[in-house]
TITOR-306521 format. One record per residue: residue number from 1; x, z, y negated of N, C-alpha, C, O in turn. Coordinates in steps of 0.1 Angstrom, whole numbers. Example, Ala and Ser with C-alpha at 12.3 -4.5 7.8 and 13.67 -1.06 7.14 Angstrom:
2
[rec 1,[132,78,57],[123,78,45],[132,78,33],[142,85,33]]
[rec 2,[128,71,22],[137,71,11],[129,79,0],[134,80,-11]]
***
This chain:
232
[rec 1,[-1523,-1681,-676],[-1508,-1681,-679],[-1500,-1687,-667],[-1504,-1687,-656]]
[rec 2,[-1489,-1693,-671],[-1481,-1700,-661],[-1474,-1690,-652],[-1472,-1678,-656]]
[rec 3,[-1471,-1694,-640],[-1463,-1685,-631],[-1448,-1684,-636],[-1442,-1694,-639]]
[rec 4,[-1443,-1672,-637],[-1429,-1670,-642],[-1419,-1671,-631],[-1421,-1665,-620]]
[rec 5,[-1409,-1680,-633],[-1398,-1681,-623],[-1390,-1669,-624],[-1385,-1665,-634]]
[rec 6,[-1387,-1662,-612],[-1379,-1650,-612],[-1366,-1652,-619],[-1360,-1642,-624]]
[rec 7,[-1361,-1664,-619],[-1348,-1667,-626],[-1348,-1665,-641],[-1338,-1663,-647]]
[rec 8,[-1361,-1664,-646],[-1362,-1662,-661],[-1362,-1647,-665],[-1362,-1644,-676]]
[rec 9,[-1362,-1639,-655],[-1361,-1625,-657],[-1347,-1620,-656],[-1341,-1620,-645]]
[rec 10,[-1341,-1615,-667],[-1327,-1610,-667],[-1326,-1597,-659],[-1336,-1590,-656]]
[rec 11,[-1314,-1593,-656],[-1312,-1580,-649],[-1316,-1568,-657],[-1319,-1558,-652]]
[rec 12,[-1316,-1570,-671],[-1320,-1560,-680],[-1325,-1567,-692],[-1321,-1578,-695]]
[rec 13,[-1335,-1561,-699],[-1340,-1568,-712],[-1328,-1571,-721],[-1319,-1563,-722]]
[rec 14,[-1329,-1582,-728],[-1318,-1586,-737],[-1324,-1591,-750],[-1336,-1588,-753]]
[rec 15,[-1316,-1597,-758],[-1319,-1602,-771],[-1321,-1616,-773],[-1320,-1622,-784]]
[rec 16,[-1324,-1623,-762],[-1326,-1638,-762],[-1336,-1642,-772],[-1334,-1651,-781]]
[rec 17,[-1348,-1636,-772],[-1359,-1640,-781],[-1356,-1635,-795],[-1358,-1643,-805]]
[rec 18,[-1351,-1623,-796],[-1347,-1618,-810],[-1336,-1626,-816],[-1337,-1630,-828]]
[rec 19,[-1326,-1630,-809],[-1314,-1637,-815],[-1319,-1650,-820],[-1314,-1654,-831]]
[rec 20,[-1327,-1657,-813],[-1332,-1670,-818],[-1339,-1669,-831],[-1338,-1677,-840]]
[rec 21,[-1347,-1658,-832],[-1355,-1656,-845],[-1345,-1651,-856],[-1347,-1655,-868]]
[rec 22,[-1336,-1643,-852],[-1326,-1639,-863],[-1318,-1651,-868],[-1316,-1652,-880]]
[rec 23,[-1315,-1660,-859],[-1307,-1672,-863],[-1315,-1681,-873],[-1309,-1688,-880]]
[rec 24,[-1328,-1680,-872],[-1337,-1688,-881],[-1339,-1681,-894],[-1346,-1687,-903]]
[rec 25,[-1333,-1670,-896],[-1334,-1663,-909],[-1344,-1651,-909],[-1346,-1645,-919]]
[rec 26,[-1351,-1649,-898],[-1361,-1638,-897],[-1354,-1626,-892],[-1348,-1626,-881]]
[rec 27,[-1354,-1615,-899],[-1347,-1603,-896],[-1355,-1591,-891],[-1350,-1582,-885]]
[rec 28,[-1368,-1592,-894],[-1377,-1581,-890],[-1387,-1586,-879],[-1398,-1591,-881]]
[rec 29,[-1382,-1584,-866],[-1389,-1589,-855],[-1395,-1576,-848],[-1387,-1567,-843]]
[rec 30,[-1408,-1576,-846],[-1414,-1564,-840],[-1418,-1567,-825],[-1425,-1577,-822]]
[rec 31,[-1413,-1559,-816],[-1417,-1560,-802],[-1429,-1550,-800],[-1429,-1539,-805]]
[rec 32,[-1439,-1555,-793],[-1451,-1546,-790],[-1454,-1546,-775],[-1453,-1555,-768]]
[rec 33,[-1458,-1534,-771],[-1463,-1532,-758],[-1473,-1520,-757],[-1474,-1513,-767]]
[rec 34,[-1480,-1519,-746],[-1490,-1509,-745],[-1488,-1500,-733],[-1479,-1503,-724]]
[rec 35,[-1495,-1489,-732],[-1495,-1480,-721],[-1509,-1474,-719],[-1515,-1471,-728]]
[rec 36,[-1513,-1473,-706],[-1526,-1467,-703],[-1537,-1477,-702],[-1549,-1473,-702]]
[rec 37,[-1534,-1489,-701],[-1545,-1499,-701],[-1553,-1498,-688],[-1565,-1500,-688]]
[rec 38,[-1547,-1494,-677],[-1555,-1493,-664],[-1560,-1479,-661],[-1565,-1477,-650]]
[rec 39,[-1557,-1469,-670],[-1561,-1455,-667],[-1576,-1454,-667],[-1583,-1462,-674]]
[rec 40,[-1581,-1444,-661],[-1596,-1440,-661],[-1600,-1431,-673],[-1611,-1431,-677]]
[rec 41,[-1590,-1425,-679],[-1593,-1415,-690],[-1582,-1416,-700],[-1571,-1420,-697]]
[rec 42,[-1585,-1411,-712],[-1576,-1411,-723],[-1575,-1424,-730],[-1581,-1434,-726]]
[rec 43,[-1568,-1424,-741],[-1567,-1437,-750],[-1558,-1447,-743],[-1550,-1443,-734]]
[rec 44,[-1558,-1459,-748],[-1548,-1468,-746],[-1538,-1467,-758],[-1543,-1467,-769]]
[rec 45,[-1525,-1467,-755],[-1515,-1465,-766],[-1507,-1478,-767],[-1505,-1485,-757]]
[rec 46,[-1503,-1481,-779],[-1494,-1492,-782],[-1483,-1488,-791],[-1485,-1479,-799]]
[rec 47,[-1472,-1494,-790],[-1461,-1492,-799],[-1455,-1504,-804],[-1455,-1515,-797]]
[rec 48,[-1450,-1504,-817],[-1443,-1515,-822],[-1429,-1511,-827],[-1428,-1500,-833]]
[rec 49,[-1418,-1518,-823],[-1405,-1515,-826],[-1397,-1527,-832],[-1397,-1538,-827]]
[rec 50,[-1391,-1524,-844],[-1383,-1534,-851],[-1368,-1529,-849],[-1365,-1519,-855]]
[rec 51,[-1360,-1537,-842],[-1346,-1534,-840],[-1338,-1540,-851],[-1342,-1550,-857]]
[rec 52,[-1327,-1534,-855],[-1318,-1540,-865],[-1313,-1554,-859],[-1310,-1555,-848]]
[rec 53,[-1311,-1564,-868],[-1307,-1577,-864],[-1292,-1578,-862],[-1284,-1584,-869]]
[rec 54,[-1288,-1570,-852],[-1273,-1569,-849],[-1272,-1569,-834],[-1278,-1560,-827]]
[rec 55,[-1264,-1578,-828],[-1263,-1578,-813],[-1258,-1565,-807],[-1260,-1563,-796]]
[rec 56,[-1251,-1557,-816],[-1246,-1544,-811],[-1257,-1535,-806],[-1254,-1526,-799]]
[rec 57,[-1269,-1537,-811],[-1280,-1528,-807],[-1282,-1529,-792],[-1287,-1519,-786]]
[rec 58,[-1278,-1540,-786],[-1279,-1541,-771],[-1271,-1530,-764],[-1274,-1525,-753]]
[rec 59,[-1259,-1527,-770],[-1251,-1517,-764],[-1256,-1503,-767],[-1255,-1494,-759]]
[rec 60,[-1261,-1501,-779],[-1266,-1488,-783],[-1278,-1484,-774],[-1281,-1473,-771]]
[rec 61,[-1286,-1494,-770],[-1298,-1492,-762],[-1296,-1497,-747],[-1306,-1499,-740]]
[rec 62,[-1284,-1497,-743],[-1281,-1501,-729],[-1287,-1490,-720],[-1284,-1478,-722]]
[rec 63,[-1296,-1494,-711],[-1303,-1485,-703],[-1318,-1484,-705],[-1325,-1479,-697]]
[rec 64,[-1322,-1490,-717],[-1336,-1492,-719],[-1342,-1502,-711],[-1337,-1514,-710]]
[rec 65,[-1353,-1499,-704],[-1359,-1508,-695],[-1375,-1508,-697],[-1379,-1500,-705]]
[rec 66,[-1382,-1516,-690],[-1396,-1514,-688],[-1398,-1500,-685],[-1393,-1494,-675]]
[rec 67,[-1407,-1493,-692],[-1409,-1478,-690],[-1413,-1475,-676],[-1411,-1464,-672]]
[rec 68,[-1420,-1484,-669],[-1424,-1481,-655],[-1412,-1480,-646],[-1414,-1475,-635]]
[rec 69,[-1401,-1485,-650],[-1389,-1485,-642],[-1380,-1472,-644],[-1369,-1471,-638]]
[rec 70,[-1385,-1464,-653],[-1377,-1452,-657],[-1383,-1439,-653],[-1396,-1439,-652]]
[rec 71,[-1376,-1429,-651],[-1381,-1416,-648],[-1386,-1410,-661],[-1382,-1414,-672]]
[rec 72,[-1395,-1399,-660],[-1399,-1393,-672],[-1388,-1388,-681],[-1388,-1389,-693]]
[rec 73,[-1377,-1382,-675],[-1366,-1377,-682],[-1359,-1388,-689],[-1354,-1387,-701]]
[rec 74,[-1357,-1400,-683],[-1351,-1411,-689],[-1359,-1416,-700],[-1353,-1420,-711]]
[rec 75,[-1372,-1417,-699],[-1380,-1422,-710],[-1380,-1413,-722],[-1378,-1418,-733]]
[rec 76,[-1380,-1400,-719],[-1379,-1390,-731],[-1366,-1391,-738],[-1366,-1391,-750]]
[rec 77,[-1355,-1393,-731],[-1342,-1394,-737],[-1341,-1407,-745],[-1336,-1406,-757]]
[rec 78,[-1345,-1418,-739],[-1344,-1430,-746],[-1354,-1431,-758],[-1350,-1438,-768]]
[rec 79,[-1365,-1425,-757],[-1375,-1425,-768],[-1368,-1419,-781],[-1370,-1424,-792]]
[rec 80,[-1361,-1408,-779],[-1354,-1402,-790],[-1344,-1412,-796],[-1343,-1413,-808]]
[rec 81,[-1336,-1418,-788],[-1326,-1427,-793],[-1332,-1440,-799],[-1327,-1444,-810]]
[rec 82,[-1343,-1445,-794],[-1350,-1457,-800],[-1355,-1453,-814],[-1353,-1461,-823]]
[rec 83,[-1360,-1441,-815],[-1366,-1438,-829],[-1355,-1437,-839],[-1357,-1439,-851]]
[rec 84,[-1343,-1433,-835],[-1331,-1432,-844],[-1325,-1446,-847],[-1322,-1449,-858]]
[rec 85,[-1324,-1454,-837],[-1317,-1467,-838],[-1326,-1478,-844],[-1321,-1487,-850]]
[rec 86,[-1339,-1477,-843],[-1348,-1487,-848],[-1348,-1487,-863],[-1347,-1477,-870]]
[rec 87,[-1350,-1500,-868],[-1353,-1501,-883],[-1366,-1495,-886],[-1368,-1489,-897]]
[rec 88,[-1376,-1497,-877],[-1389,-1491,-879],[-1396,-1491,-866],[-1393,-1498,-857]]
[rec 89,[-1406,-1481,-865],[-1414,-1481,-853],[-1427,-1474,-856],[-1428,-1466,-866]]
[rec 90,[-1437,-1477,-848],[-1450,-1471,-850],[-1458,-1471,-837],[-1456,-1479,-828]]
[rec 91,[-1467,-1462,-837],[-1476,-1460,-825],[-1490,-1460,-829],[-1494,-1454,-839]]
[rec 92,[-1499,-1467,-821],[-1513,-1468,-824],[-1521,-1465,-811],[-1516,-1467,-800]]
[rec 93,[-1533,-1460,-813],[-1541,-1456,-802],[-1555,-1462,-804],[-1560,-1464,-815]]
[rec 94,[-1562,-1464,-792],[-1576,-1467,-792],[-1583,-1458,-783],[-1579,-1458,-771]]
[rec 95,[-1592,-1450,-787],[-1598,-1439,-779],[-1607,-1445,-768],[-1610,-1457,-768]]
[rec 96,[-1610,-1436,-758],[-1618,-1440,-747],[-1632,-1446,-752],[-1637,-1456,-746]]
[rec 97,[-1637,-1440,-762],[-1650,-1445,-767],[-1649,-1459,-773],[-1658,-1468,-771]]
[rec 98,[-1637,-1462,-779],[-1635,-1476,-784],[-1633,-1486,-772],[-1637,-1497,-772]]
[rec 99,[-1626,-1481,-762],[-1625,-1489,-749],[-1638,-1493,-744],[-1640,-1505,-740]]
[rec 100,[-1647,-1483,-743],[-1660,-1486,-737],[-1669,-1495,-746],[-1676,-1504,-742]]
[rec 101,[-1667,-1494,-759],[-1674,-1502,-769],[-1669,-1516,-770],[-1677,-1526,-771]]
[rec 102,[-1656,-1518,-770],[-1650,-1531,-772],[-1645,-1538,-760],[-1645,-1550,-760]]
[rec 103,[-1642,-1531,-749],[-1636,-1537,-737],[-1621,-1534,-738],[-1616,-1532,-749]]
[rec 104,[-1614,-1533,-727],[-1600,-1528,-727],[-1591,-1538,-734],[-1581,-1534,-740]]
[rec 105,[-1593,-1551,-733],[-1584,-1561,-740],[-1585,-1559,-755],[-1575,-1558,-762]]
[rec 106,[-1597,-1559,-760],[-1599,-1558,-775],[-1594,-1544,-779],[-1588,-1544,-790]]
[rec 107,[-1596,-1534,-772],[-1591,-1521,-776],[-1576,-1520,-775],[-1570,-1514,-784]]
[rec 108,[-1570,-1527,-766],[-1555,-1528,-766],[-1550,-1535,-778],[-1540,-1531,-784]]
[rec 109,[-1557,-1546,-782],[-1553,-1553,-794],[-1555,-1544,-807],[-1546,-1544,-816]]
[rec 110,[-1565,-1536,-807],[-1568,-1526,-817],[-1556,-1516,-819],[-1551,-1513,-830]]
[rec 111,[-1552,-1511,-807],[-1541,-1501,-807],[-1529,-1508,-812],[-1521,-1501,-819]]
[rec 112,[-1526,-1520,-809],[-1514,-1527,-813],[-1515,-1529,-828],[-1505,-1528,-835]]
[rec 113,[-1527,-1533,-833],[-1528,-1535,-848],[-1525,-1522,-855],[-1519,-1522,-866]]
[rec 114,[-1530,-1511,-850],[-1527,-1498,-856],[-1512,-1494,-855],[-1507,-1488,-864]]
[rec 115,[-1506,-1498,-844],[-1491,-1496,-844],[-1484,-1504,-854],[-1475,-1499,-861]]
[rec 116,[-1488,-1516,-857],[-1482,-1524,-867],[-1485,-1517,-881],[-1476,-1518,-890]]
[rec 117,[-1497,-1512,-883],[-1500,-1506,-896],[-1491,-1493,-898],[-1489,-1489,-909]]
[rec 118,[-1487,-1487,-887],[-1479,-1475,-888],[-1464,-1478,-892],[-1457,-1469,-895]]
[rec 119,[-1460,-1491,-891],[-1446,-1494,-895],[-1444,-1492,-909],[-1454,-1494,-917]]
[rec 120,[-1432,-1488,-913],[-1429,-1487,-928],[-1424,-1500,-934],[-1419,-1500,-945]]
[rec 121,[-1424,-1511,-926],[-1420,-1524,-931],[-1429,-1535,-925],[-1435,-1532,-914]]
[rec 122,[-1429,-1546,-931],[-1437,-1557,-926],[-1429,-1567,-917],[-1419,-1572,-921]]
[rec 123,[-1433,-1568,-905],[-1426,-1578,-896],[-1428,-1592,-899],[-1438,-1595,-905]]
[rec 124,[-1418,-1600,-896],[-1419,-1614,-899],[-1423,-1622,-886],[-1427,-1634,-887]]
[rec 125,[-1422,-1616,-875],[-1426,-1623,-862],[-1428,-1612,-852],[-1422,-1601,-852]]
[rec 126,[-1438,-1614,-843],[-1442,-1605,-833],[-1438,-1610,-819],[-1441,-1622,-816]]
[rec 127,[-1432,-1601,-811],[-1430,-1604,-797],[-1438,-1595,-789],[-1437,-1583,-790]]
[rec 128,[-1448,-1600,-782],[-1458,-1592,-775],[-1458,-1594,-760],[-1457,-1606,-756]]
[rec 129,[-1459,-1584,-752],[-1460,-1585,-738],[-1473,-1591,-733],[-1483,-1584,-732]]
[rec 130,[-1472,-1604,-731],[-1483,-1611,-724],[-1497,-1610,-732],[-1507,-1610,-726]]
[rec 131,[-1496,-1610,-745],[-1509,-1608,-753],[-1506,-1614,-767],[-1495,-1615,-771]]
[rec 132,[-1517,-1619,-773],[-1517,-1624,-787],[-1526,-1615,-795],[-1536,-1610,-790]]
[rec 133,[-1524,-1615,-808],[-1533,-1607,-817],[-1539,-1617,-827],[-1533,-1620,-838]]
[rec 134,[-1550,-1623,-824],[-1556,-1633,-833],[-1559,-1628,-847],[-1560,-1636,-856]]
[rec 135,[-1562,-1615,-848],[-1565,-1610,-861],[-1553,-1607,-870],[-1555,-1605,-882]]
[rec 136,[-1542,-1609,-865],[-1530,-1606,-873],[-1523,-1619,-878],[-1519,-1627,-870]]
[rec 137,[-1523,-1621,-891],[-1517,-1634,-896],[-1502,-1634,-897],[-1496,-1635,-908]]
[rec 138,[-1496,-1632,-886],[-1482,-1632,-885],[-1477,-1640,-873],[-1483,-1639,-862]]
[rec 139,[-1467,-1648,-874],[-1462,-1656,-863],[-1459,-1647,-851],[-1454,-1636,-853]]
[rec 140,[-1463,-1651,-839],[-1461,-1643,-828],[-1458,-1651,-815],[-1462,-1663,-814]]
[rec 141,[-1452,-1644,-805],[-1449,-1650,-793],[-1454,-1641,-782],[-1449,-1630,-781]]
[rec 142,[-1462,-1646,-773],[-1466,-1638,-761],[-1456,-1641,-750],[-1454,-1652,-747]]
[rec 143,[-1451,-1630,-744],[-1440,-1632,-734],[-1444,-1626,-721],[-1446,-1614,-720]]
[rec 144,[-1445,-1634,-711],[-1447,-1630,-697],[-1436,-1620,-693],[-1425,-1624,-695]]
[rec 145,[-1440,-1608,-687],[-1430,-1599,-683],[-1421,-1595,-695],[-1409,-1594,-694]]
[rec 146,[-1427,-1594,-707],[-1419,-1592,-719],[-1411,-1579,-719],[-1400,-1579,-724]]
[rec 147,[-1416,-1568,-712],[-1409,-1556,-712],[-1397,-1557,-703],[-1389,-1548,-703]]
[rec 148,[-1396,-1567,-695],[-1384,-1569,-687],[-1374,-1580,-693],[-1363,-1581,-688]]
[rec 149,[-1378,-1586,-703],[-1370,-1598,-709],[-1366,-1595,-723],[-1356,-1600,-728]]
[rec 150,[-1374,-1588,-731],[-1370,-1585,-745],[-1367,-1571,-747],[-1375,-1562,-744]]
[rec 151,[-1356,-1568,-753],[-1352,-1554,-756],[-1362,-1547,-766],[-1365,-1536,-765]]
[rec 152,[-1367,-1555,-776],[-1377,-1550,-785],[-1390,-1545,-778],[-1395,-1534,-781]]
[rec 153,[-1394,-1554,-769],[-1407,-1550,-762],[-1404,-1539,-752],[-1413,-1530,-750]]
[rec 154,[-1393,-1539,-746],[-1390,-1527,-737],[-1389,-1514,-744],[-1394,-1504,-740]]
[rec 155,[-1383,-1514,-756],[-1383,-1502,-764],[-1397,-1498,-768],[-1400,-1486,-768]]
[rec 156,[-1406,-1508,-771],[-1419,-1504,-775],[-1426,-1498,-763],[-1434,-1489,-765]]
[rec 157,[-1423,-1503,-751],[-1430,-1498,-739],[-1426,-1483,-737],[-1434,-1476,-732]]
[rec 158,[-1414,-1480,-740],[-1410,-1466,-738],[-1417,-1457,-748],[-1422,-1446,-745]]
[rec 159,[-1418,-1461,-761],[-1425,-1453,-771],[-1440,-1452,-768],[-1446,-1441,-770]]
[rec 160,[-1446,-1463,-763],[-1460,-1462,-760],[-1463,-1453,-749],[-1472,-1445,-749]]
[rec 161,[-1454,-1453,-739],[-1456,-1445,-727],[-1454,-1430,-730],[-1462,-1422,-726]]
[rec 162,[-1443,-1427,-737],[-1440,-1413,-739],[-1450,-1407,-749],[-1454,-1395,-747]]
[rec 163,[-1455,-1415,-759],[-1465,-1410,-768],[-1478,-1407,-761],[-1484,-1396,-763]]
[rec 164,[-1482,-1416,-752],[-1495,-1414,-745],[-1493,-1402,-735],[-1503,-1394,-734]]
[rec 165,[-1482,-1401,-728],[-1480,-1390,-719],[-1481,-1377,-726],[-1487,-1367,-721]]
[rec 166,[-1475,-1376,-738],[-1475,-1363,-746],[-1490,-1360,-749],[-1493,-1348,-749]]
[rec 167,[-1498,-1370,-752],[-1512,-1367,-756],[-1519,-1363,-744],[-1528,-1354,-745]]
[rec 168,[-1517,-1369,-732],[-1524,-1365,-720],[-1521,-1350,-716],[-1529,-1344,-710]]
[rec 169,[-1509,-1345,-719],[-1505,-1331,-717],[-1515,-1323,-726],[-1520,-1313,-722]]
[rec 170,[-1517,-1327,-739],[-1526,-1320,-747],[-1540,-1320,-742],[-1547,-1310,-743]]
[rec 171,[-1545,-1331,-737],[-1558,-1332,-732],[-1560,-1324,-719],[-1571,-1320,-716]]
[rec 172,[-1549,-1322,-712],[-1550,-1313,-700],[-1554,-1299,-704],[-1561,-1292,-696]]
[rec 173,[-1549,-1294,-715],[-1553,-1281,-719],[-1568,-1281,-724],[-1575,-1270,-723]]
[rec 174,[-1572,-1292,-730],[-1586,-1292,-735],[-1596,-1294,-724],[-1607,-1290,-724]]
[rec 175,[-1592,-1301,-713],[-1601,-1304,-702],[-1594,-1299,-689],[-1590,-1308,-681]]
[rec 176,[-1593,-1286,-687],[-1587,-1281,-675],[-1594,-1286,-662],[-1606,-1288,-662]]
[rec 177,[-1586,-1288,-651],[-1592,-1291,-639],[-1591,-1305,-635],[-1592,-1309,-623]]
[rec 178,[-1589,-1315,-645],[-1588,-1329,-642],[-1574,-1333,-637],[-1572,-1343,-631]]
[rec 179,[-1564,-1325,-642],[-1550,-1329,-638],[-1544,-1339,-647],[-1535,-1347,-643]]
[rec 180,[-1549,-1341,-660],[-1544,-1351,-669],[-1529,-1350,-671],[-1522,-1361,-672]]
[rec 181,[-1523,-1338,-671],[-1509,-1336,-673],[-1501,-1342,-661],[-1489,-1346,-663]]
[rec 182,[-1507,-1343,-650],[-1500,-1348,-638],[-1502,-1363,-636],[-1492,-1371,-635]]
[rec 183,[-1514,-1368,-636],[-1516,-1382,-633],[-1519,-1391,-646],[-1521,-1403,-645]]
[rec 184,[-1519,-1384,-657],[-1520,-1391,-671],[-1533,-1400,-672],[-1533,-1410,-679]]
[rec 185,[-1543,-1396,-664],[-1556,-1403,-665],[-1557,-1415,-655],[-1568,-1421,-655]]
[rec 186,[-1547,-1417,-648],[-1548,-1429,-638],[-1556,-1425,-626],[-1558,-1413,-623]]
[rec 187,[-1559,-1435,-618],[-1568,-1434,-607],[-1562,-1429,-594],[-1561,-1436,-584]]
[rec 188,[-1557,-1417,-594],[-1551,-1411,-582],[-1562,-1404,-574],[-1573,-1403,-579]]
[rec 189,[-1559,-1401,-561],[-1568,-1394,-553],[-1573,-1380,-559],[-1584,-1377,-559]]
[rec 190,[-1563,-1373,-565],[-1566,-1360,-571],[-1576,-1362,-583],[-1584,-1354,-585]]
[rec 191,[-1574,-1373,-590],[-1583,-1376,-602],[-1597,-1379,-596],[-1608,-1375,-602]]
[rec 192,[-1598,-1387,-586],[-1611,-1390,-580],[-1618,-1378,-575],[-1630,-1376,-577]]
[rec 193,[-1610,-1369,-569],[-1616,-1357,-564],[-1621,-1347,-575],[-1631,-1341,-574]]
[rec 194,[-1613,-1348,-587],[-1618,-1340,-598],[-1630,-1345,-604],[-1639,-1338,-609]]
[rec 195,[-1632,-1358,-604],[-1644,-1365,-609],[-1656,-1361,-600],[-1667,-1358,-606]]
[rec 196,[-1654,-1360,-588],[-1665,-1357,-578],[-1668,-1342,-580],[-1680,-1338,-578]]
[rec 197,[-1659,-1334,-583],[-1661,-1320,-585],[-1667,-1316,-599],[-1676,-1308,-600]]
[rec 198,[-1661,-1322,-609],[-1665,-1318,-623],[-1673,-1328,-630],[-1680,-1324,-640]]
[rec 199,[-1674,-1340,-625],[-1681,-1350,-633],[-1671,-1356,-644],[-1659,-1353,-643]]
[rec 200,[-1676,-1364,-653],[-1668,-1370,-663],[-1666,-1361,-675],[-1675,-1353,-677]]
[rec 201,[-1656,-1363,-683],[-1654,-1356,-695],[-1656,-1367,-706],[-1658,-1379,-704]]
[rec 202,[-1656,-1362,-719],[-1657,-1371,-730],[-1645,-1380,-732],[-1645,-1390,-740]]
[rec 203,[-1634,-1378,-724],[-1622,-1386,-725],[-1622,-1397,-714],[-1613,-1405,-714]]
[rec 204,[-1632,-1397,-706],[-1632,-1407,-695],[-1638,-1420,-700],[-1647,-1420,-710]]
[rec 205,[-1634,-1431,-695],[-1639,-1445,-698],[-1651,-1448,-690],[-1650,-1451,-678]]
[rec 206,[-1662,-1447,-696],[-1675,-1447,-688],[-1678,-1461,-683],[-1686,-1463,-674]]
[rec 207,[-1671,-1471,-689],[-1674,-1485,-684],[-1665,-1488,-672],[-1667,-1498,-665]]
[rec 208,[-1655,-1480,-669],[-1647,-1482,-657],[-1655,-1477,-645],[-1661,-1466,-645]]
[rec 209,[-1655,-1484,-634],[-1664,-1482,-622],[-1663,-1467,-617],[-1674,-1461,-615]]
[rec 210,[-1652,-1461,-614],[-1652,-1448,-609],[-1658,-1438,-618],[-1665,-1429,-614]]
[rec 211,[-1656,-1439,-631],[-1662,-1430,-641],[-1677,-1433,-642],[-1685,-1424,-644]]
[rec 212,[-1681,-1446,-642],[-1695,-1449,-643],[-1703,-1443,-632],[-1714,-1439,-633]]
[rec 213,[-1697,-1444,-620],[-1704,-1438,-608],[-1705,-1423,-609],[-1715,-1417,-606]]
[rec 214,[-1694,-1417,-614],[-1695,-1402,-615],[-1704,-1398,-626],[-1711,-1387,-625]]
[rec 215,[-1705,-1406,-637],[-1714,-1403,-648],[-1729,-1404,-644],[-1737,-1397,-649]]
[rec 216,[-1731,-1412,-634],[-1745,-1414,-630],[-1750,-1401,-623],[-1762,-1398,-622]]
[rec 217,[-1740,-1393,-618],[-1744,-1380,-612],[-1744,-1368,-621],[-1753,-1359,-620]]
[rec 218,[-1735,-1368,-631],[-1734,-1357,-640],[-1731,-1363,-654],[-1723,-1372,-655]]
[rec 219,[-1737,-1357,-665],[-1734,-1361,-678],[-1720,-1358,-682],[-1714,-1348,-677]]
[rec 220,[-1714,-1365,-692],[-1701,-1362,-697],[-1699,-1347,-702],[-1708,-1343,-709]]
[rec 221,[-1688,-1341,-699],[-1685,-1328,-705],[-1681,-1329,-719],[-1673,-1338,-722]]
[rec 222,[-1687,-1321,-728],[-1683,-1322,-742],[-1669,-1317,-745],[-1664,-1309,-737]]
[rec 223,[-1663,-1321,-756],[-1650,-1315,-760],[-1652,-1302,-765],[-1661,-1299,-774]]
[rec 224,[-1644,-1292,-761],[-1644,-1279,-766],[-1640,-1279,-781],[-1628,-1282,-784]]
[rec 225,[-1649,-1275,-790],[-1645,-1276,-804],[-1634,-1267,-808],[-1627,-1269,-818]]
[rec 226,[-1631,-1257,-800],[-1619,-1248,-803],[-1606,-1254,-798],[-1595,-1249,-801]]
[rec 227,[-1607,-1265,-791],[-1595,-1271,-785],[-1594,-1286,-788],[-1589,-1294,-780]]
[rec 228,[-1600,-1289,-799],[-1601,-1304,-802],[-1588,-1311,-802],[-1578,-1306,-807]]
[rec 229,[-1587,-1323,-797],[-1575,-1331,-797],[-1577,-1342,-808],[-1585,-1351,-807]]
[rec 230,[-1569,-1341,-819],[-1570,-1350,-830],[-1560,-1361,-828],[-1548,-1360,-831]]
[rec 231,[-1565,-1373,-823],[-1556,-1384,-821],[-1562,-1397,-825],[-1556,-1408,-823]]
[rec 232,[-1573,-1397,-831],[-1579,-1410,-837],[-1582,-1408,-851],[-1587,-1418,-857]]
***
């Protein structure tokens, strides 16, 4: 991918890409983004958001940013507003087993495909954060730093992040001791220490180096059938 000129990144995500497509007659533009791609445990999540083809939506969603630039409270607040304001939205997941079987890029695409399937309407064009979906026969644009440049993608990043975080809270109850509710499966020092102490769980990505090394020492802990997490 080409190097992005900082001048191409607006101070806040806007409707530049969406407006161009709306002007061409396409009104159902889906922004897509993922969360959890670099985590050691848990699924990768993706969201798809179709905003109404109205420039006023920029004012209704003023404050929506790349989810990494927002606090948890801000993400939760805006996630509720996005779900109300959007024409359609959907969330998809790919489990840790699928990540190990397919690789993280293919699993991310799978989660995005599932997010699209969860929409209650068919998009006419996809705006995706730095990725393409070859298996989806829909016109699409991969946008570098898309969550900083496109409001649709930024909104999707918020829904993907909040949905995944909520799931990691659930998994924390199923797999106590790992701290999933705190680090959300990412590679923190506390997570590394938990792996050394407990070994891997069935939610860990065994093809990721830290988990692979821990797995060599202890087998994966099974899911407690009384506390099953149903998310795939």
